[in-house]
All heavy atoms as TSV, in Angstrom:
chain	resi	resn	atom	element	x	y	z
A	1	MET	N	N	-22.343	12.849	36.386
A	1	MET	CA	C	-21.167	11.983	36.434
A	1	MET	C	C	-21.305	10.814	35.467
A	1	MET	O	O	-20.312	10.411	34.846
A	1	MET	CB	C	-20.963	11.517	37.872
A	1	MET	CG	C	-19.651	10.857	38.087
A	1	MET	SD	S	-18.314	12.027	37.839
A	1	MET	CE	C	-17.355	11.749	39.262
A	2	SER	N	N	-22.482	10.276	35.325
A	2	SER	CA	C	-22.666	9.131	34.442
A	2	SER	C	C	-22.439	9.514	32.981
A	2	SER	O	O	-21.982	8.703	32.197
A	2	SER	CB	C	-24.050	8.509	34.641
A	2	SER	OG	O	-25.058	9.403	34.239
A	3	GLU	N	N	-22.778	10.762	32.632
A	3	GLU	CA	C	-22.537	11.222	31.254
A	3	GLU	C	C	-21.048	11.297	30.966
A	3	GLU	O	O	-20.593	10.956	29.864
A	3	GLU	CB	C	-23.213	12.572	31.025
A	3	GLU	CG	C	-24.727	12.524	30.970
A	3	GLU	CD	C	-25.338	13.876	30.752
A	3	GLU	OE1	O	-24.631	14.814	30.325
A	3	GLU	OE2	O	-26.537	13.999	31.033
A	4	ILE	N	N	-20.299	11.743	31.948
A	4	ILE	CA	C	-18.824	11.812	31.761
A	4	ILE	C	C	-18.266	10.404	31.611
A	4	ILE	O	O	-17.449	10.153	30.745
A	4	ILE	CB	C	-18.174	12.551	32.964
A	4	ILE	CG1	C	-18.581	14.015	32.932
A	4	ILE	CG2	C	-16.647	12.399	32.920
A	4	ILE	CD1	C	-18.143	14.788	34.147
A	5	ASN	N	N	-18.723	9.471	32.417
A	5	ASN	CA	C	-18.280	8.082	32.310
A	5	ASN	C	C	-18.608	7.499	30.953
A	5	ASN	O	O	-17.794	6.785	30.338
A	5	ASN	CB	C	-18.876	7.236	33.431
A	5	ASN	CG	C	-18.239	7.515	34.785
A	5	ASN	OD1	O	-17.132	8.001	34.848
A	5	ASN	ND2	N	-18.964	7.188	35.840
A	6	ALA	N	N	-19.810	7.783	30.470
A	6	ALA	CA	C	-20.224	7.270	29.145
A	6	ALA	C	C	-19.364	7.884	28.059
A	6	ALA	O	O	-18.962	7.198	27.101
A	6	ALA	CB	C	-21.709	7.583	28.921
A	7	SER	N	N	-19.064	9.157	28.200
A	7	SER	CA	C	-18.228	9.842	27.206
A	7	SER	C	C	-16.805	9.253	27.205
A	7	SER	O	O	-16.205	9.014	26.143
A	7	SER	CB	C	-18.162	11.334	27.470
A	7	SER	OG	O	-19.414	11.913	27.316
A	8	VAL	N	N	-16.252	9.027	28.365
A	8	VAL	CA	C	-14.914	8.462	28.481
A	8	VAL	C	C	-14.904	7.034	27.912
A	8	VAL	O	O	-13.984	6.658	27.184
A	8	VAL	CB	C	-14.426	8.479	29.956
A	8	VAL	CG1	C	-13.149	7.656	30.096
A	8	VAL	CG2	C	-14.189	9.923	30.402
A	9	ALA	N	N	-15.935	6.282	28.168
A	9	ALA	CA	C	-16.024	4.930	27.633
A	9	ALA	C	C	-16.109	4.945	26.108
A	9	ALA	O	O	-15.482	4.131	25.436
A	9	ALA	CB	C	-17.245	4.198	28.216
A	10	ALA	N	N	-16.872	5.902	25.562
A	10	ALA	CA	C	-16.988	6.035	24.107
A	10	ALA	C	C	-15.629	6.414	23.500
A	10	ALA	O	O	-15.226	5.884	22.461
A	10	ALA	CB	C	-18.048	7.068	23.741
A	11	LEU	N	N	-14.946	7.355	24.162
A	11	LEU	CA	C	-13.597	7.763	23.672
A	11	LEU	C	C	-12.637	6.565	23.731
A	11	LEU	O	O	-11.824	6.378	22.821
A	11	LEU	CB	C	-13.058	8.909	24.519
A	11	LEU	CG	C	-13.617	10.295	24.210
A	11	LEU	CD1	C	-13.123	11.290	25.244
A	11	LEU	CD2	C	-13.237	10.735	22.822
A	12	ASP	N	N	-12.718	5.794	24.778
A	12	ASP	CA	C	-11.859	4.637	24.913
A	12	ASP	C	C	-12.109	3.631	23.775
A	12	ASP	O	O	-11.186	3.102	23.200
A	12	ASP	CB	C	-12.063	3.964	26.277
A	12	ASP	CG	C	-11.118	2.808	26.520
A	12	ASP	OD1	O	-9.872	2.998	26.284
A	12	ASP	OD2	O	-11.574	1.739	26.933
A	13	LEU	N	N	-13.396	3.404	23.483
A	13	LEU	CA	C	-13.753	2.484	22.411
A	13	LEU	C	C	-13.195	2.966	21.077
A	13	LEU	O	O	-12.593	2.193	20.297
A	13	LEU	CB	C	-15.274	2.328	22.323
A	13	LEU	CG	C	-15.781	1.449	21.193
A	13	LEU	CD1	C	-15.291	0.020	21.339
A	13	LEU	CD2	C	-17.289	1.494	21.135
A	14	VAL	N	N	-13.396	4.241	20.787
A	14	VAL	CA	C	-12.899	4.815	19.532
A	14	VAL	C	C	-11.375	4.721	19.465
A	14	VAL	O	O	-10.807	4.398	18.414
A	14	VAL	CB	C	-13.392	6.265	19.351
A	14	VAL	CG1	C	-12.700	6.932	18.160
A	14	VAL	CG2	C	-14.916	6.274	19.165
A	15	THR	N	N	-10.718	4.948	20.567
A	15	THR	CA	C	-9.245	4.875	20.615
A	15	THR	C	C	-8.779	3.451	20.336
A	15	THR	O	O	-7.824	3.217	19.589
A	15	THR	CB	C	-8.737	5.355	21.978
A	15	THR	OG1	O	-9.144	6.695	22.201
A	15	THR	CG2	C	-7.213	5.273	22.066
A	16	GLN	N	N	-9.469	2.482	20.897
A	16	GLN	CA	C	-9.116	1.079	20.659
A	16	GLN	C	C	-9.355	0.707	19.188
A	16	GLN	O	O	-8.529	-0.004	18.587
A	16	GLN	CB	C	-9.907	0.155	21.568
A	16	GLN	CG	C	-9.484	0.235	23.029
A	16	GLN	CD	C	-10.352	-0.639	23.932
A	16	GLN	OE1	O	-11.100	-1.477	23.452
A	16	GLN	NE2	N	-10.229	-0.435	25.232
A	17	GLN	N	N	-10.443	1.180	18.627
A	17	GLN	CA	C	-10.738	0.905	17.220
A	17	GLN	C	C	-9.677	1.546	16.336
A	17	GLN	O	O	-9.214	0.927	15.343
A	17	GLN	CB	C	-12.135	1.424	16.842
A	17	GLN	CG	C	-13.262	0.623	17.456
A	17	GLN	CD	C	-14.611	1.256	17.224
A	17	GLN	OE1	O	-14.734	2.442	16.945
A	17	GLN	NE2	N	-15.670	0.450	17.353
A	18	ASN	N	N	-9.279	2.756	16.679
A	18	ASN	CA	C	-8.223	3.453	15.939
A	18	ASN	C	C	-6.913	2.680	15.974
A	18	ASN	O	O	-6.237	2.522	14.958
A	18	ASN	CB	C	-8.004	4.849	16.500
A	18	ASN	CG	C	-8.486	5.934	15.602
A	18	ASN	OD1	O	-8.964	5.669	14.512
A	18	ASN	ND2	N	-8.356	7.157	16.060
A	19	ALA	N	N	-6.565	2.185	17.140
A	19	ALA	CA	C	-5.324	1.415	17.306
A	19	ALA	C	C	-5.361	0.161	16.460
A	19	ALA	O	O	-4.373	-0.204	15.821
A	19	ALA	CB	C	-5.105	1.091	18.774
A	20	ALA	N	N	-6.511	-0.509	16.424
A	20	ALA	CA	C	-6.654	-1.718	15.616
A	20	ALA	C	C	-6.491	-1.373	14.126
A	20	ALA	O	O	-5.829	-2.099	13.378
A	20	ALA	CB	C	-8.002	-2.356	15.878
A	21	MET	N	N	-7.085	-0.262	13.700
A	21	MET	CA	C	-6.958	0.146	12.292
A	21	MET	C	C	-5.515	0.499	11.939
A	21	MET	O	O	-5.045	0.169	10.835
A	21	MET	CB	C	-7.881	1.312	11.974
A	21	MET	CG	C	-9.331	0.908	11.867
A	21	MET	SD	S	-10.397	2.225	11.219
A	21	MET	CE	C	-10.569	3.253	12.659
A	22	VAL	N	N	-4.813	1.103	12.864
A	22	VAL	CA	C	-3.398	1.421	12.623
A	22	VAL	C	C	-2.591	0.146	12.468
A	22	VAL	O	O	-1.764	0.051	11.561
A	22	VAL	CB	C	-2.842	2.295	13.767
A	22	VAL	CG1	C	-1.316	2.379	13.708
A	22	VAL	CG2	C	-3.450	3.694	13.734
A	23	GLU	N	N	-2.846	-0.850	13.299
A	23	GLU	CA	C	-2.134	-2.128	13.195
A	23	GLU	C	C	-2.434	-2.813	11.852
A	23	GLU	O	O	-1.542	-3.333	11.206
A	23	GLU	CB	C	-2.522	-3.041	14.347
A	23	GLU	CG	C	-1.930	-2.639	15.674
A	23	GLU	CD	C	-2.309	-3.588	16.793
A	23	GLU	OE1	O	-2.641	-4.765	16.504
A	23	GLU	OE2	O	-2.279	-3.162	17.964
A	24	GLU	N	N	-3.712	-2.790	11.446
A	24	GLU	CA	C	-4.097	-3.381	10.182
A	24	GLU	C	C	-3.438	-2.657	9.000
A	24	GLU	O	O	-2.968	-3.282	8.042
A	24	GLU	CB	C	-5.617	-3.360	10.015
A	24	GLU	CG	C	-6.341	-4.303	10.918
A	24	GLU	CD	C	-7.854	-4.116	10.871
A	24	GLU	OE1	O	-8.348	-3.394	9.981
A	24	GLU	OE2	O	-8.542	-4.722	11.712
A	25	THR	N	N	-3.394	-1.337	9.095
A	25	THR	CA	C	-2.780	-0.558	8.036
A	25	THR	C	C	-1.279	-0.839	7.955
A	25	THR	O	O	-0.727	-0.971	6.849
A	25	THR	CB	C	-3.039	0.944	8.259
A	25	THR	OG1	O	-4.446	1.166	8.301
A	25	THR	CG2	C	-2.435	1.792	7.176
A	26	ALA	N	N	-0.635	-0.922	9.081
A	26	ALA	CA	C	0.808	-1.242	9.086
A	26	ALA	C	C	1.064	-2.614	8.487
A	26	ALA	O	O	1.995	-2.775	7.695
A	26	ALA	CB	C	1.347	-1.153	10.512
A	27	ALA	N	N	0.222	-3.591	8.841
A	27	ALA	CA	C	0.395	-4.925	8.282
A	27	ALA	C	C	0.166	-4.917	6.776
A	27	ALA	O	O	0.881	-5.557	6.020
A	27	ALA	CB	C	-0.555	-5.895	8.967
A	28	SER	N	N	-0.817	-4.167	6.327
A	28	SER	CA	C	-1.082	-4.068	4.893
A	28	SER	C	C	0.074	-3.393	4.164
A	28	SER	O	O	0.414	-3.777	3.032
A	28	SER	CB	C	-2.356	-3.254	4.647
A	28	SER	OG	O	-3.491	-3.941	5.149
A	29	ALA	N	N	0.669	-2.399	4.807
A	29	ALA	CA	C	1.818	-1.710	4.192
A	29	ALA	C	C	2.996	-2.666	4.024
A	29	ALA	O	O	3.673	-2.660	2.978
A	29	ALA	CB	C	2.227	-0.509	5.026
A	30	VAL	N	N	3.221	-3.503	5.002
A	30	VAL	CA	C	4.315	-4.489	4.910
A	30	VAL	C	C	4.014	-5.475	3.787
A	30	VAL	O	O	4.877	-5.804	2.956
A	30	VAL	CB	C	4.508	-5.206	6.266
A	30	VAL	CG1	C	5.438	-6.410	6.110
A	30	VAL	CG2	C	5.063	-4.247	7.302
A	31	THR	N	N	2.777	-5.950	3.728
A	31	THR	CA	C	2.383	-6.884	2.675
A	31	THR	C	C	2.558	-6.251	1.291
A	31	THR	O	O	3.090	-6.894	0.372
A	31	THR	CB	C	0.920	-7.339	2.867
A	31	THR	OG1	O	0.804	-7.996	4.128
A	31	THR	CG2	C	0.486	-8.283	1.771
A	32	LEU	N	N	2.120	-5.019	1.158
A	32	LEU	CA	C	2.229	-4.337	-0.126
A	32	LEU	C	C	3.694	-4.137	-0.525
A	32	LEU	O	O	4.054	-4.340	-1.684
A	32	LEU	CB	C	1.525	-2.986	-0.084
A	32	LEU	CG	C	1.499	-2.170	-1.339
A	32	LEU	CD1	C	0.828	-2.935	-2.499
A	32	LEU	CD2	C	0.751	-0.852	-1.111
A	33	ALA	N	N	4.530	-3.790	0.447
A	33	ALA	CA	C	5.956	-3.610	0.160
A	33	ALA	C	C	6.572	-4.947	-0.305
A	33	ALA	O	O	7.380	-4.971	-1.237
A	33	ALA	CB	C	6.696	-3.106	1.402
A	34	ASN	N	N	6.175	-6.049	0.328
A	34	ASN	CA	C	6.673	-7.365	-0.080
A	34	ASN	C	C	6.215	-7.708	-1.491
A	34	ASN	O	O	6.974	-8.228	-2.308
A	34	ASN	CB	C	6.250	-8.453	0.898
A	34	ASN	CG	C	6.947	-8.343	2.228
A	34	ASN	OD1	O	8.025	-7.777	2.325
A	34	ASN	ND2	N	6.325	-8.882	3.271
A	35	GLU	N	N	4.984	-7.423	-1.788
A	35	GLU	CA	C	4.461	-7.688	-3.119
A	35	GLU	C	C	5.169	-6.831	-4.165
A	35	GLU	O	O	5.444	-7.301	-5.263
A	35	GLU	CB	C	2.937	-7.463	-3.156
A	35	GLU	CG	C	2.167	-8.528	-2.407
A	35	GLU	CD	C	0.670	-8.272	-2.421
A	35	GLU	OE1	O	0.190	-7.304	-3.068
A	35	GLU	OE2	O	-0.039	-9.058	-1.757
A	36	ALA	N	N	5.434	-5.597	-3.826
A	36	ALA	CA	C	6.175	-4.714	-4.732
A	36	ALA	C	C	7.578	-5.256	-4.999
A	36	ALA	O	O	8.062	-5.242	-6.141
A	36	ALA	CB	C	6.235	-3.293	-4.185
A	37	ASP	N	N	8.233	-5.732	-3.946
A	37	ASP	CA	C	9.556	-6.330	-4.121
A	37	ASP	C	C	9.509	-7.561	-5.023
A	37	ASP	O	O	10.351	-7.757	-5.906
A	37	ASP	CB	C	10.166	-6.708	-2.762
A	37	ASP	CG	C	10.651	-5.518	-1.979
A	37	ASP	OD1	O	10.878	-4.431	-2.599
A	37	ASP	OD2	O	10.836	-5.646	-0.753
A	38	ASN	N	N	8.482	-8.406	-4.804
A	38	ASN	CA	C	8.325	-9.595	-5.639
A	38	ASN	C	C	8.100	-9.211	-7.107
A	38	ASN	O	O	8.690	-9.815	-8.013
A	38	ASN	CB	C	7.175	-10.475	-5.148
A	38	ASN	CG	C	7.502	-11.155	-3.849
A	38	ASN	OD1	O	8.669	-11.312	-3.503
A	38	ASN	ND2	N	6.477	-11.554	-3.118
A	39	LEU	N	N	7.259	-8.232	-7.328
A	39	LEU	CA	C	6.983	-7.778	-8.687
A	39	LEU	C	C	8.248	-7.212	-9.327
A	39	LEU	O	O	8.541	-7.488	-10.489
A	39	LEU	CB	C	5.882	-6.728	-8.679
A	39	LEU	CG	C	5.436	-6.189	-10.038
A	39	LEU	CD1	C	4.964	-7.325	-10.948
A	39	LEU	CD2	C	4.383	-5.133	-9.859
A	40	LYS	N	N	9.004	-6.461	-8.568
A	40	LYS	CA	C	10.267	-5.899	-9.062
A	40	LYS	C	C	11.218	-7.001	-9.494
A	40	LYS	O	O	11.865	-6.921	-10.535
A	40	LYS	CB	C	10.882	-5.023	-7.976
A	40	LYS	CG	C	12.129	-4.302	-8.395
A	40	LYS	CD	C	12.617	-3.424	-7.227
A	40	LYS	CE	C	13.946	-2.802	-7.540
A	40	LYS	NZ	N	14.471	-2.012	-6.405
A	41	GLN	N	N	11.292	-8.085	-8.684
A	41	GLN	CA	C	12.164	-9.192	-9.032
A	41	GLN	C	C	11.659	-9.895	-10.310
A	41	GLN	O	O	12.453	-10.292	-11.161
A	41	GLN	CB	C	12.226	-10.195	-7.882
A	41	GLN	CG	C	13.029	-9.706	-6.705
A	41	GLN	CD	C	12.968	-10.682	-5.522
A	41	GLN	OE1	O	12.253	-11.666	-5.558
A	41	GLN	NE2	N	13.732	-10.382	-4.485
A	42	GLN	N	N	10.354	-10.042	-10.421
A	42	GLN	CA	C	9.796	-10.734	-11.589
A	42	GLN	C	C	10.015	-9.952	-12.866
A	42	GLN	O	O	10.382	-10.532	-13.885
A	42	GLN	CB	C	8.306	-10.986	-11.373
A	42	GLN	CG	C	8.022	-12.060	-10.350
A	42	GLN	CD	C	6.545	-12.215	-10.095
A	42	GLN	OE1	O	5.704	-11.669	-10.809
A	42	GLN	NE2	N	6.199	-12.972	-9.068
A	43	ILE	N	N	9.842	-8.640	-12.832
A	43	ILE	CA	C	10.009	-7.860	-14.055
A	43	ILE	C	C	11.472	-7.600	-14.380
A	43	ILE	O	O	11.782	-7.182	-15.491
A	43	ILE	CB	C	9.216	-6.535	-14.012
A	43	ILE	CG1	C	9.740	-5.577	-12.962
A	43	ILE	CG2	C	7.738	-6.798	-13.854
A	43	ILE	CD1	C	9.145	-4.203	-13.021
A	44	SER	N	N	12.368	-7.856	-13.427
A	44	SER	CA	C	13.781	-7.614	-13.695
A	44	SER	C	C	14.312	-8.584	-14.768
A	44	SER	O	O	15.353	-8.342	-15.364
A	44	SER	CB	C	14.603	-7.756	-12.425
A	44	SER	OG	O	14.647	-9.114	-11.994
A	45	HIS	N	N	13.571	-9.638	-15.047
A	45	HIS	CA	C	13.980	-10.613	-16.056
A	45	HIS	C	C	13.754	-10.080	-17.479
A	45	HIS	O	O	14.336	-10.583	-18.422
A	45	HIS	CB	C	13.242	-11.934	-15.871
A	45	HIS	CG	C	13.479	-12.560	-14.549
A	45	HIS	ND1	N	14.699	-13.041	-14.145
A	45	HIS	CD2	C	12.650	-12.781	-13.496
A	45	HIS	CE1	C	14.614	-13.544	-12.923
A	45	HIS	NE2	N	13.384	-13.391	-12.519
A	46	PHE	N	N	12.907	-9.073	-17.600
A	46	PHE	CA	C	12.615	-8.510	-18.909
A	46	PHE	C	C	13.591	-7.389	-19.222
A	46	PHE	O	O	13.762	-6.470	-18.424
A	46	PHE	CB	C	11.183	-7.977	-18.978
A	46	PHE	CG	C	10.156	-9.037	-18.798
A	46	PHE	CD1	C	9.581	-9.261	-17.548
A	46	PHE	CD2	C	9.758	-9.826	-19.857
A	46	PHE	CE1	C	8.627	-10.240	-17.377
A	46	PHE	CE2	C	8.803	-10.825	-19.694
A	46	PHE	CZ	C	8.227	-11.012	-18.460
A	47	VAL	N	N	14.223	-7.486	-20.368
A	47	VAL	CA	C	15.190	-6.469	-20.766
A	47	VAL	C	C	14.797	-5.928	-22.134
A	47	VAL	O	O	14.497	-6.678	-23.071
A	47	VAL	CB	C	16.624	-7.068	-20.853
A	47	VAL	CG1	C	17.606	-6.019	-21.316
A	47	VAL	CG2	C	17.008	-7.669	-19.532
A	48	ILE	N	N	14.748	-4.614	-22.235
A	48	ILE	CA	C	14.414	-3.965	-23.496
A	48	ILE	C	C	15.609	-3.104	-23.881
A	48	ILE	O	O	16.003	-2.228	-23.094
A	48	ILE	CB	C	13.152	-3.106	-23.379
A	48	ILE	CG1	C	11.955	-3.949	-22.995
A	48	ILE	CG2	C	12.900	-2.349	-24.691
A	48	ILE	CD1	C	10.713	-3.174	-22.728
A	49	SER	N	N	16.151	-3.348	-25.056
A	49	SER	CA	C	17.303	-2.539	-25.460
A	49	SER	C	C	16.804	-1.168	-25.890
A	49	SER	O	O	15.625	-0.982	-26.213
A	49	SER	CB	C	18.039	-3.201	-26.625
A	49	SER	OG	O	17.244	-3.153	-27.792
A	50	GLU	N	N	17.664	-0.213	-25.891
A	50	GLU	CA	C	17.281	1.159	-26.260
A	50	GLU	C	C	16.742	1.225	-27.686
A	50	GLU	O	O	15.777	1.894	-27.965
A	50	GLU	CB	C	18.473	2.101	-26.101
A	50	GLU	CG	C	18.812	2.416	-24.673
A	50	GLU	CD	C	17.676	3.164	-23.978
A	50	GLU	OE1	O	17.115	4.110	-24.584
A	50	GLU	OE2	O	17.354	2.807	-22.829
A	51	ASN	N	N	17.394	0.501	-28.608
A	51	ASN	CA	C	16.962	0.537	-30.015
A	51	ASN	C	C	15.555	-0.038	-30.182
A	51	ASN	O	O	14.729	0.543	-30.868
A	51	ASN	CB	C	17.937	-0.238	-30.895
A	51	ASN	CG	C	19.282	0.447	-30.972
A	51	ASN	OD1	O	19.375	1.646	-30.710
A	51	ASN	ND2	N	20.324	-0.298	-31.268
A	52	LYS	N	N	15.289	-1.150	-29.579
A	52	LYS	CA	C	13.972	-1.776	-29.692
A	52	LYS	C	C	12.914	-0.884	-29.044
A	52	LYS	O	O	11.832	-0.729	-29.545
A	52	LYS	CB	C	13.956	-3.160	-29.050
A	52	LYS	CG	C	14.715	-4.183	-29.846
A	52	LYS	CD	C	14.636	-5.531	-29.192
A	52	LYS	CE	C	15.456	-6.540	-29.977
A	52	LYS	NZ	N	15.412	-7.863	-29.332
A	53	SER	N	N	13.287	-0.288	-27.937
A	53	SER	CA	C	12.334	0.583	-27.239
A	53	SER	C	C	11.989	1.791	-28.085
A	53	SER	O	O	10.848	2.184	-28.197
A	53	SER	CB	C	12.936	1.037	-25.911
A	53	SER	OG	O	12.034	1.859	-25.232
A	54	ALA	N	N	12.972	2.372	-28.729
A	54	ALA	CA	C	12.738	3.529	-29.603
A	54	ALA	C	C	11.882	3.131	-30.794
A	54	ALA	O	O	10.972	3.870	-31.195
A	54	ALA	CB	C	14.093	4.103	-30.065
A	55	SER	N	N	12.131	1.961	-31.367
A	55	SER	CA	C	11.328	1.488	-32.503
A	55	SER	C	C	9.887	1.298	-32.083
A	55	SER	O	O	8.947	1.639	-32.813
A	55	SER	CB	C	11.806	0.146	-33.042
A	55	SER	OG	O	13.179	0.114	-33.157
A	56	TRP	N	N	9.694	0.732	-30.931
A	56	TRP	CA	C	8.350	0.484	-30.448
A	56	TRP	C	C	7.594	1.807	-30.270
A	56	TRP	O	O	6.448	1.928	-30.619
A	56	TRP	CB	C	8.421	-0.291	-29.140
A	56	TRP	CG	C	7.074	-0.624	-28.597
A	56	TRP	CD1	C	6.264	-1.619	-29.008
A	56	TRP	CD2	C	6.360	0.070	-27.566
A	56	TRP	NE1	N	5.099	-1.599	-28.308
A	56	TRP	CE2	C	5.115	-0.583	-27.413
A	56	TRP	CE3	C	6.650	1.187	-26.796
A	56	TRP	CZ2	C	4.187	-0.157	-26.489
A	56	TRP	CZ3	C	5.705	1.584	-25.869
A	56	TRP	CH2	C	4.497	0.933	-25.721
A	57	ARG	N	N	8.298	2.807	-29.725
A	57	ARG	CA	C	7.649	4.110	-29.546
A	57	ARG	C	C	7.244	4.710	-30.882
A	57	ARG	O	O	6.195	5.290	-31.003
A	57	ARG	CB	C	8.590	5.070	-28.800
A	57	ARG	CG	C	8.590	4.850	-27.325
A	57	ARG	CD	C	9.300	5.960	-26.604
A	57	ARG	NE	N	10.051	5.376	-25.510
A	57	ARG	CZ	C	11.347	5.359	-25.385
A	57	ARG	NH1	N	12.117	5.984	-26.279
A	57	ARG	NH2	N	11.941	4.805	-24.371
A	58	LYS	N	N	8.108	4.539	-31.899
A	58	LYS	CA	C	7.788	5.079	-33.209
A	58	LYS	C	C	6.555	4.385	-33.794
A	58	LYS	O	O	5.688	5.024	-34.353
A	58	LYS	CB	C	8.994	4.915	-34.173
A	58	LYS	CG	C	10.124	5.844	-33.869
A	58	LYS	CD	C	11.290	5.582	-34.814
A	58	LYS	CE	C	12.501	6.384	-34.433
A	58	LYS	NZ	N	13.641	6.056	-35.258
A	59	MET	N	N	6.482	3.072	-33.606
A	59	MET	CA	C	5.322	2.333	-34.155
A	59	MET	C	C	4.058	2.760	-33.404
A	59	MET	O	O	3.009	2.900	-33.989
A	59	MET	CB	C	5.518	0.821	-33.949
A	59	MET	CG	C	6.557	0.234	-34.860
A	59	MET	SD	S	6.720	-1.585	-34.789
A	59	MET	CE	C	5.991	-2.097	-33.321
A	60	ARG	N	N	4.184	3.020	-32.151
A	60	ARG	CA	C	3.020	3.401	-31.353
A	60	ARG	C	C	2.482	4.777	-31.757
A	60	ARG	O	O	1.286	5.000	-31.792
A	60	ARG	CB	C	3.417	3.428	-29.874
A	60	ARG	CG	C	2.376	2.916	-28.985
A	60	ARG	CD	C	2.881	2.794	-27.590
A	60	ARG	NE	N	1.949	3.506	-26.751
A	60	ARG	CZ	C	2.185	4.058	-25.629
A	60	ARG	NH1	N	3.387	4.009	-25.138
A	60	ARG	NH2	N	1.275	4.686	-24.937
A	61	VAL	N	N	3.378	5.683	-32.064
A	61	VAL	CA	C	2.987	7.051	-32.443
A	61	VAL	C	C	2.362	7.027	-33.808
A	61	VAL	O	O	1.395	7.741	-34.098
A	61	VAL	CB	C	4.194	8.003	-32.418
A	61	VAL	CG1	C	3.850	9.329	-32.996
A	61	VAL	CG2	C	4.693	8.154	-30.973
A	62	ALA	N	N	2.867	6.209	-34.713
A	62	ALA	CA	C	2.382	6.176	-36.095
A	62	ALA	C	C	1.022	5.631	-36.240
A	62	ALA	O	O	0.114	5.618	-35.621
A	62	ALA	CB	C	3.317	5.293	-36.923
């Protein structure tokens, strides 16, 4: 019986650790999404016209 209790306690510990990691991962995902939104807003200020972009590609290939 004590082995079963020890096994259940070990499973409970691992389950709690898993739950904590899930919460941390969810929080990290929210942070990353916010950072991506901020980056998107920052780069939206940069505009490249089609002609300039095509010229740049030609210079890069050459």
